[in-house]
C-alpha positions in Angstrom: 0.2 0.1 0.0 1.3 3.3 -1.0 1.9 6.0 1.8 -0.5 8.8 1.3 -0.6 12.3 2.6 -3.0 13.3 5.3 -6.8 13.7 3.8 -7.9 17.2 4.6 -11.5 15.6 4.4 -10.9 13.3 7.2 -13.0 14.8 9.8 -15.9 15.7 7.4 -19.3 14.2 8.0 -19.7 10.7 6.6 -22.6 8.3 5.7 -26.2 10.0 6.3 -24.9 12.8 8.0 -23.3 14.6 4.9 -24.9 16.9 2.5 -27.8 17.5 5.2 -30.8 19.4 3.7 -31.1 22.8 5.5 -34.0 23.5 7.5 -32.1 25.9 9.9 -31.6 22.7 12.3 -29.2 19.9 11.4 -30.3 17.8 14.2 -33.9 17.9 12.6 -32.4 17.5 9.3 -30.9 14.2 9.9 -33.9 13.0 12.2 -36.1 13.9 9.2 -33.7 11.9 6.7 -33.5 8.9 8.7 -37.1 8.9 9.3 -37.7 8.6 5.6 -35.1 6.2 4.7 -36.3 3.9 7.3 -39.6 3.9 5.3 -37.5 1.8 2.9 -37.0 -1.0 5.6 -33.5 0.1 6.5 -32.3 -0.2 10.1 -30.4 2.0 12.2 -27.3 -0.6 12.1 -27.4 -0.3 8.3 -27.3 3.4 8.2 -24.2 3.5 10.2 -22.4 1.6 7.4 -20.2 3.7 4.6 -23.0 4.6 2.1 -22.2 3.7 -1.4 -23.8 5.2 -4.4 -24.6 3.2 -7.3 -25.1 5.4 -10.5 -27.3 3.3 -12.7 -27.6 3.8 -16.4 -29.7 0.9 -17.6 -32.6 1.6 -20.0 -34.7 -0.1 -22.4 -33.3 2.1 -24.9 -30.0 0.9 -24.2 -29.2 -2.6 -25.0 -25.2 -1.7 -24.5 -26.3 -1.7 -20.9 -28.8 -4.6 -21.0 -26.6 -6.5 -18.5 -26.9 -3.7 -15.7 -29.6 -5.4 -13.4 -27.3 -8.6 -13.0 -24.1 -6.1 -13.0 -25.8 -4.2 -10.1 -26.8 -7.1 -8.0 -23.3 -8.5 -7.9 -21.8 -5.2 -7.1 -24.4 -4.8 -4.4 -23.3 -8.3 -3.0 -19.6 -7.2 -3.0 -20.5 -3.6 -1.2 -22.7 -5.5 1.5 -19.9 -8.4 2.0 -17.4 -5.5 2.7 -19.7 -4.0 5.0 -21.1 -1.1 2.9 -24.5 0.0 2.2 -25.4 0.4 -1.4 -27.8 2.9 -2.8 -28.7 2.8 -6.2 -29.8 6.0 -8.2 -30.7 6.5 -11.5 -28.9 8.9 -14.2 -29.1 9.7 -17.7 -28.7 6.9 -20.1 -26.9 7.4 -23.6 -26.8 5.1 -26.6 -24.9 6.0 -29.7 -27.8 4.5 -32.0 -30.9 5.9 -29.8 -30.2 9.4 -29.3 -30.9 12.2 -32.0 -28.9 14.2 -33.4 -26.1 12.6 -31.5 -25.6 11.1 -28.1 -22.5 13.5 -28.0 -24.9 16.5 -27.6 -26.2 15.0 -24.4 -22.8 13.7 -22.8 -22.2 17.0 -21.1 -25.8 16.8 -19.9 -25.0 13.3 -18.4 -22.0 14.5 -16.9 -23.8 17.2 -15.2 -26.2 14.9 -14.0 -23.9 12.5 -12.7 -21.7 15.0 -10.8 -25.0 16.8 -9.3 -26.5 13.5 -8.0 -23.3 12.7 -6.4 -23.2 15.9 -4.7 -26.8 16.1 -4.1 -27.2 12.7 -2.3 -25.5 11.3 0.9 -22.6 9.0 -0.1 -19.2 8.0 1.1 -18.0 6.8 -2.5 -19.5 5.9 -6.0 -19.6 3.2 -8.6 -20.2 4.5 -12.2 -22.2 1.6 -14.1 -21.7 2.2 -17.7 -20.2 1.1 -21.2 -21.7 2.7 -24.1 -19.3 5.4 -26.0 -20.4 8.7 -24.1 -21.4 7.1 -20.9 -18.0 6.3 -19.6 -16.5 9.8 -20.4 -19.8 11.6 -18.9 -19.3 9.7 -15.7 -15.6 10.4 -15.2 -16.3 13.7 -16.1 -18.8 14.2 -13.5 -17.0 12.2 -10.9 -13.8 14.3 -11.4 -15.7 17.3 -10.8 -17.7 16.1 -7.8 -14.5 14.9 -6.0 -16.1 11.9 -4.0 -14.2 8.3 -4.3 -15.2 6.9 -7.6 -14.7 3.9 -9.4 -15.9 2.6 -12.8 -17.8 -0.5 -13.6 -17.7 -1.4 -17.3 -20.5 -3.0 -18.6 -18.5 -5.2 -21.0 -18.4 -6.1 -24.7 -21.0 -8.0 -26.5 -20.1 -11.7 -27.9 -19.6 -12.2 -31.7 -21.9 -13.9 -34.3 -21.5 -15.7 -37.4 -22.5 -15.4 -41.0 -22.1 -18.3 -43.4 -19.0 -19.4 -41.6 -17.6 -15.8 -41.3 -17.4 -14.4 -38.0 -18.8 -10.9 -37.4 -19.4 -8.4 -34.7 -20.7 -4.6 -34.4 -20.0 -2.3 -35.6 -16.9 -2.4 -38.1 -18.7 -5.3 -39.7 -22.1 -3.5 -39.9 -20.2 -0.8 -41.7 -18.4 -3.2 -44.1 -21.7 -5.3 -44.8 -23.4 -1.8 -45.6 -20.6 -0.5 -47.9 -21.0 -3.7 -49.8 -24.8 -3.5 -50.1 -24.1 0.0 -51.2 -21.9 -1.2 -53.9 -24.3 -4.1 -55.0 -21.9 -6.9 -54.1 -24.6 -8.2 -51.7 -28.6 -8.0 -52.0 -31.2 -7.1 -49.4 -32.0 -10.6 -48.4 -28.4 -11.3 -47.4 -28.1 -7.8 -45.7 -31.0 -9.0 -43.6 -29.7 -12.3 -42.7 -26.3 -10.7 -41.6 -28.2 -7.9 -39.5 -29.5 -10.8 -37.2 -26.1 -11.7 -36.3 -24.1 -8.6 -36.0 -25.1 -7.9 -32.4 -25.9 -11.4 -30.8 -25.8 -10.2 -27.3 -26.1 -7.3 -25.2 -23.2 -5.3 -24.3 -20.8 -2.9 -26.3 -19.4 -3.1 -29.6 -17.2 -6.2 -29.9 -14.1 -4.3 -31.7 -11.9 -1.5 -30.5 -14.8 1.3 -31.0 -15.2 4.1 -28.5 -16.9 2.2 -25.8 -14.0 -0.7 -25.8 -11.4 2.2 -25.9 -13.0 4.1 -23.1 -13.0 0.9 -21.1 -9.4 0.3 -21.5 -8.6 3.9 -20.9 -10.4 3.7 -17.7 -8.4 0.8 -16.7 -5.4 2.7 -17.7 -6.3 5.7 -15.6 -6.6 3.4 -12.6 -10.1 3.8 -12.2 -11.3 0.5 -12.5 -10.3 -3.1 -11.0 -7.3 -4.6 -12.5 -8.8 -6.9 -15.3 -12.1 -4.7 -15.4 -12.1 -3.4 -18.9 -12.0 -6.6 -21.3 -14.6 -9.5 -19.8 -17.6 -9.7 -22.3 -20.9 -8.3 -20.7 -22.3 -12.0 -20.4 -19.8 -13.8 -18.9 -19.7 -14.8 -15.1 -16.3 -12.9 -15.2 -17.9 -9.6 -15.6 -20.1 -10.3 -12.6 -17.1 -11.2 -10.5 -15.6 -8.0 -11.5 -18.9 -6.2 -10.3 -18.4 -8.1 -6.9 -14.5 -7.1 -6.6 -15.7 -3.5 -7.4 -18.2 -3.3 -4.7 -15.9 -4.7 -2.1 -13.1 -2.4 -3.3 -15.3 0.6 -3.3 -16.3 0.4 0.4 -12.4 0.2 1.2 -12.0 3.4 -0.9 -14.7 5.1 1.0 -12.9 4.2 4.5 -9.5 5.7 3.1 -11.5 8.4 1.6 -9.3 7.8 -2.0 -10.8 10.6 -4.0 -10.2 11.0 -7.9 -7.8 13.9 -7.2 -5.2 11.5 -6.0 -5.9 9.2 -9.1 -6.5 11.3 -12.0 -2.9 12.7 -12.1 -0.4 13.9 -15.0 0.9 10.5 -14.7 -2.3 8.5 -15.1 -3.4 10.9 -18.0 -0.1 10.0 -19.8 -0.6 6.4 -19.2 -4.0 6.7 -20.8 -2.7 8.2 -23.8 0.1 5.6 -24.2 -2.7 2.9 -24.2 -5.1 4.9 -26.6 -2.2 5.0 -29.1 -1.3 1.5 -28.5 -4.6 -0.1 -28.9 -5.4 1.6 -32.1 -8.2 3.3 -30.2 -11.0 5.6 -31.2 -10.4 9.1 -32.2 -13.3 9.9 -30.1 -11.1 9.1 -27.0 -8.9 12.2 -27.9 -11.9 14.4 -27.5 -13.1 12.5 -24.2 -10.0 12.4 -22.6 -9.5 16.1 -23.1 -12.9 16.7 -21.5 -11.9 14.2 -18.5 -8.2 16.2 -18.1 -10.1 19.4 -18.3 -12.1 18.4 -15.2 -9.3 17.5 -13.4 -7.5 21.0 -14.2 -5.4 19.6 -17.0 -5.1 20.7 -21.0 -4.5 17.9 -23.5 -1.6 18.7 -25.7 -2.5 17.4 -29.1 1.2 18.1 -30.2 2.4 16.4 -27.4 0.0 13.3 -28.1 1.4 13.2 -31.7 5.1 13.2 -30.1 4.2 10.1 -27.8 2.4 8.6 -30.8 5.9 8.7 -32.7 7.3 6.3 -30.1 4.3 4.2 -29.1 3.3 1.6 -31.8 0.0 -0.2 -32.0 0.1 -3.7 -30.3 -3.3 -4.6 -30.2 -4.6 -6.8 -33.4 -8.2 -5.7 -33.2 -10.6 -4.5 -35.7 -10.8 -1.9 -37.2 -7.0 -1.5 -37.0 -6.5 -5.2 -36.7 -8.2 -8.6 -37.3 -9.8 -9.6 -33.8 -12.5 -9.3 -31.4 -12.7 -7.9 -27.7 -13.4 -11.7 -26.9 -10.2 -12.4 -28.2 -8.2 -9.6 -26.5 -9.7 -10.7 -23.1 -8.5 -14.5 -23.7 -5.3 -13.2 -24.6 -5.1 -11.7 -21.2 -6.6 -8.4 -21.5 -5.2 -5.2 -20.3 -2.7 -7.2 -17.9 -1.1 -8.5 -21.0 -1.2 -5.3 -22.8 0.3 -3.4 -19.9 3.2 -5.8 -19.4 4.3 -4.9 -22.9 3.9 -1.2 -22.4 5.7 -1.2 -19.1 8.7 0.5 -20.1 6.7 3.4 -21.4 4.5 3.9 -18.4 4.3 5.9 -15.3 4.5 2.8 -13.1 4.1 4.8 -9.8 0.7 6.4 -10.8 -2.0 5.4 -8.0 -5.1 3.5 -8.8 -8.3 2.4 -7.0 -6.8 -0.4 -5.1 -4.5 1.8 -3.3 -1.5 0.5 -5.1 0.4 1.7 -8.1 0.3 0.6 -11.6 3.5 -0.9 -11.7 2.5 -2.8 -8.6 -0.7 -4.0 -10.2 1.2 -5.0 -13.5 3.5 -7.2 -10.9 0.5 -8.8 -9.1 -1.0 -9.6 -12.4 2.3 -11.1 -13.9 2.1 -13.4 -10.4 -1.1 -14.7 -10.5 -1.7 -14.5 -14.5 1.6 -14.7 -15.9 2.0 -14.4 -19.9 1.5 -17.2 -22.5 1.6 -17.6 -26.3 -0.9 -15.7 -28.1 -1.5 -13.4 -31.0 -3.6 -10.7 -30.1 -1.1 -8.6 -28.1 1.9 -8.0 -30.2 5.3 -7.3 -28.4 7.0 -3.9 -28.4 9.6 -5.3 -30.9 6.8 -6.5 -33.4 4.1 -4.2 -33.6 1.1 -4.2 -36.0 1.6 -0.8 -37.0 5.0 1.1 -36.2 3.7 4.4 -34.5 0.4 5.1 -32.6 -3.0 4.7 -34.1 -3.8 8.3 -34.2 -1.8 11.0 -36.0 -2.3 14.9 -35.2 -2.4 17.3 -38.3 -2.1 20.8 -38.6 -1.9 23.4 -41.3 -3.9 26.5 -42.6 -7.0 24.2 -43.0 -6.8 23.1 -39.2 -4.9 25.8 -37.4 -6.2 24.2 -34.1 -5.5 20.5 -35.4 -7.1 17.7 -36.8 -6.9 13.9 -36.0 -6.4 10.8 -38.4 -6.7 7.2 -37.4 -3.5 6.4 -39.3 -3.5 2.3 -38.5 -6.9 2.1 -40.2 -6.3 4.2 -43.2 -5.0 3.2 -46.8 -1.4 3.6 -46.8 -1.7 4.7 -50.5 -3.9 7.8 -49.4 -1.4 9.0 -46.5 0.4 11.0 -49.0 -2.0 12.9 -51.1 -3.0 15.9 -53.2 -6.5 16.2 -54.7 -9.3 18.5 -55.7 -11.9 19.4 -53.2 -15.8 18.0 -53.7 -17.5 20.1 -50.8 -20.8 19.3 -49.2 -21.8 22.2 -47.0 -23.6 20.4 -44.4 -25.1 16.8 -43.8 -28.4 17.8 -45.6 -26.2 18.8 -48.8 -24.4 15.4 -48.6 -27.7 13.4 -48.3 -28.8 15.2 -51.4 -26.0 14.8 -53.6 -23.6 11.8 -52.5 -25.7 9.3 -54.5 -26.4 11.6 -57.6 -24.9 9.8 -60.9 -24.3 13.3 -61.8 -22.0 14.2 -59.2 -18.5 15.9 -60.5 -16.2 13.4 -58.4 -13.5 11.0 -58.9 -11.3 8.7 -56.8 -8.4 10.8 -56.7 -10.8 13.8 -55.2 -10.8 15.1 -51.7 -14.3 14.6 -49.9 -14.9 17.8 -47.8 -17.9 17.8 -45.6 -18.7 20.8 -43.3 -20.9 22.0 -40.1 -20.8 19.1 -38.3 -18.6 20.0 -35.8 -19.8 20.7 -31.9 -21.9 23.7 -33.0 -22.4 23.1 -36.7 -24.6 19.9 -36.7 -24.8 20.5 -33.4 -23.2 17.9 -31.1 -20.4 16.6 -33.5 -22.0 13.6 -35.0 -20.2 10.6 -36.2 -20.7 11.3 -39.7 -17.1 11.9 -40.5 -16.9 8.5 -42.1 -19.4 9.5 -44.8 -19.9 7.3 -47.7 -17.9 7.0 -51.1 -19.9 8.4 -53.6 -22.6 5.7 -55.1 -21.2 5.9 -58.6 -17.7 5.3 -57.3 -18.6 2.7 -54.8 -20.0 0.8 -57.6 -17.3 1.0 -59.6 -15.2 -0.8 -56.8 -13.6 2.4 -55.0 -13.2 1.4 -51.4 -11.7 4.4 -49.7 -11.2 8.3 -50.4 -9.5 10.9 -48.5 -12.7 12.6 -46.5 -12.2 15.6 -44.3 -14.7 17.1 -41.8 -15.1 18.9 -38.4 -17.0 16.0 -37.1 -16.4 12.6 -35.5 -16.2 9.1 -36.7 -17.3 6.0 -34.7 -14.3 4.1 -33.4 -15.7 1.2 -35.5 -15.1 3.0 -38.6 -12.0 2.8 -41.0 -10.7 4.6 -44.0 -8.5 7.7 -44.7 -10.6 10.2 -42.7 -9.4 13.4 -41.3 -11.4 14.6 -38.4 -12.1 17.3 -35.8 -11.1 20.0 -37.7 -10.7 23.0 -35.6 -11.9 25.5 -35.4 -15.1 24.4 -37.1 -16.9 25.6 -39.9 -19.7 26.8 -38.1 -17.7 29.2 -35.9 -16.0 30.5 -39.0 -13.0 28.4 -39.2 -11.1 28.1 -42.7 -12.9 24.9 -43.5 -15.8 27.2 -44.1 -14.3 28.6 -47.0 -13.1 25.5 -49.0 -14.7 25.6 -52.3 -15.3 23.0 -54.9 -12.1 22.6 -56.9 -9.7 24.0 -54.5 -6.5 21.7 -53.9 -6.0 20.0 -50.8 -2.5 18.3 -49.7 -2.6 15.8 -46.8 0.8 14.5 -45.7 0.4 12.4 -42.6 4.5 11.8 -42.7 4.6 15.8 -42.0 1.5 15.9 -40.3 0.2 18.4 -42.7 -3.3 19.3 -43.8 -3.2 22.5 -46.2 -5.6 24.2 -48.4 -3.8 25.3 -51.4 -4.7 28.9 -51.9 -2.9 32.0 -50.9 -3.4 33.5 -47.5 -4.9 36.4 -49.0 -7.2 34.5 -50.8 -8.4 32.8 -47.9 -9.1 36.1 -45.8 -10.8 37.4 -48.7 -13.5 34.7 -48.8 -13.9 34.7 -44.8 -14.6 38.6 -45.4 -17.1 38.2 -48.2 -18.9 35.8 -46.6 -18.8 36.2 -42.8 -20.1 33.0 -40.5 -23.2 33.5 -38.3 -23.0 30.8 -35.7 -25.5 28.8 -34.8 -28.2 29.5 -32.0 -31.4 28.1 -30.5 -34.5 29.9 -28.8 -34.5 27.9 -25.6 -33.7 25.0 -23.5 -30.8 22.8 -23.2 -30.0 23.0 -27.2 -29.4 27.0 -26.5 -27.2 26.3 -23.3 -25.3 23.7 -25.6 -24.7 26.4 -28.4 -23.8 29.2 -26.1 -21.3 27.3 -23.9 -19.8 24.6 -25.9 -15.8 24.4 -26.4 -14.0 23.2 -29.7 -12.7 19.6 -30.1 -9.2 20.4 -28.8 -10.8 21.3 -25.3 -13.1 18.2 -25.2 -16.3 19.6 -26.6 -17.2 20.4 -22.7 -19.0 23.4 -21.5 -17.1 26.5 -20.8 -18.7 27.0 -17.4 -17.6 23.4 -16.2 -13.9 23.8 -16.6 -11.8 25.2 -13.8 -11.1 28.7 -14.5 -7.5 28.4 -13.2 -4.8 28.0 -15.6 -4.3 24.4 -16.7 -1.1 22.4 -16.7 -0.5 20.7 -20.2 -0.3 17.0 -20.6 1.9 15.2 -21.6 4.2 17.1 -19.3 6.8 18.8 -21.6 9.2 18.6 -18.7 
């Protein structure tokens, strides 16, 4: 156990005595609270235990969290066996496929919901139960701001299915089969059959999409029990992880081990290493920036790119590789990956166990030593020589842009082409399948106004389709550029998160059909090949009016949301004090 500094909250009220509603008489406030909670059948003895909040995100609209009832049952068992009192409460539940215009619009609302419910209700620690793409970042953002001891319980990935002897799983294979259908390689009948197999169980996507990426990042940050990232949703091991989480969170409550001691510079740098090594979702860059912002840090994109130059992709998982999350778990999960990454990690970073990351890696080696497998590669034999994500800059993206180089086409990584421009998502939908569209395979497709404010909510539309006439001619990939995001399950030579976005007047807003654009991943360059004077003249001639809304959450969102490099968080939720940059340049 690491020696820790004295905790200034050691004498703060605990259990049911904390956060009392004010009636001008604290004794009456506690008396009234106990009267009501005893109405639920709880005894005075139960109320003297450490109170453990359980943020439940189960919903009929969220099949990624379909195992939440079983997880929470096992979690409560662990809490009670360790001498705590589990108190389940609901928060917003987000699923990528069931939120319009995108779940990203609601991520910050969920983070606010999580933070305020942790603050408002008496609990000594909280377990964050979630898995789907925006849920884990929202919960970690909220917990970082609330400051109570917190631990993440991942819901887990789904199983894989089978179609005519071929293994399939959401959602990389969803995209691949839909592309084949668009290209008329398969018919509607076969598409309907494979649709039954792509999601064969509850749980998050079975590839290294955003959900799996955030699960791995949560463990790398030290915010889950060791081994908590990879067990599939429907396995007994996932339930045992839940029980261990319940026992551990009671220990955290007694030690008052808060997120400020875990979410450090070293922890975020470890998470960035893992993101690069797993070929993780580009979405994680935005989410890590948001979580770091809540902890008082600013993610340095150039620093991330420097780390990427020396951190190869080791995990052979779709969409960067060939395997699925089940295979990663069978190969030892994060313990195997962290063992390989050990020379690049801060091993003294503290975890929710109260031990360092290095101690946990050593403990895993003692109990689960390495074995022959082909899913996690050694550092000397990676599947891709650099990190999965490259950061681009240039006059088209002064604030940076992102490309998932491990899932891109090698032939397009150095490319200059004519811009074929779509002004927004509606323009794309109206013209992308038009046989008369003026486009060739060597062109660069540009989609504007799908950024944080433009859509709004930065939808996962960055991996927009190949024009129909080219798809049917056999074209599988083209350079595509936008200020939006793409699913972590997607693939292709796709430039994302162009900052500033078009909707706030970024250079992307002024790209015209026929302009020449240069992409050079080797030089980390994204350039619009027109003189600076011409670009300035276009901006002056057609000034951009930022989107707005009359009322409600949409108005709050559009007034307050930050750009992609700041995590698309709300400006009023980020600490006002100057923030330390990560990775640490020193």
